[in-house]
C-alpha positions in Angstrom: -5.8 -81.1 32.0 -6.5 -77.6 30.8 -6.0 -76.5 34.4 -2.7 -78.2 34.9 -1.8 -76.6 31.5 -2.8 -73.3 33.1 -0.6 -73.7 36.4 2.5 -74.5 34.5 1.9 -71.8 32.3 2.0 -69.5 35.5 4.9 -71.1 36.5 6.9 -70.2 33.9 5.8 -66.7 33.7 6.6 -66.5 37.4 9.9 -68.0 36.4 10.6 -65.6 33.6 9.9 -62.4 35.9 12.6 -63.7 38.3 15.1 -65.0 35.7 15.3 -68.7 35.4 15.2 -69.1 31.9 15.7 -73.3 31.9 12.6 -73.5 34.1 10.8 -71.3 32.1 11.2 -73.2 29.3 10.4 -76.2 30.7 7.0 -75.1 32.1 6.3 -73.4 29.1 6.9 -76.6 26.9 5.0 -78.9 29.3 2.0 -76.1 29.4 1.9 -76.2 25.5 2.0 -79.6 25.6 -0.9 -80.1 27.9 -2.9 -77.6 26.0 -2.5 -79.0 22.8 -3.2 -82.6 23.9 -6.5 -81.4 25.8 -7.6 -79.5 22.7 -7.4 -82.9 20.7 -9.0 -84.7 23.4 -11.5 -82.0 23.4 -12.1 -82.3 19.5 -12.4 -86.2 19.7 -15.0 -86.0 22.3 -17.0 -83.7 20.2 -16.9 -86.0 17.1 -17.4 -89.3 19.0 -19.9 -87.8 21.8 -22.5 -89.4 23.3 -25.9 -89.3 21.4 -29.3 -90.3 23.2 -31.8 -92.3 20.7 
């Protein structure tokens, strides 16, 4: 998921360089949502991680 966030971030940066505003905003929004989703899932997995007894 973090990889997809990075891919959409790169797409947003390339679109910004070439002047495609709508594509840039969409890709940046998707990248932001995926990054926050990744962070939430990461924190949840740290809290509820597997514990060996």
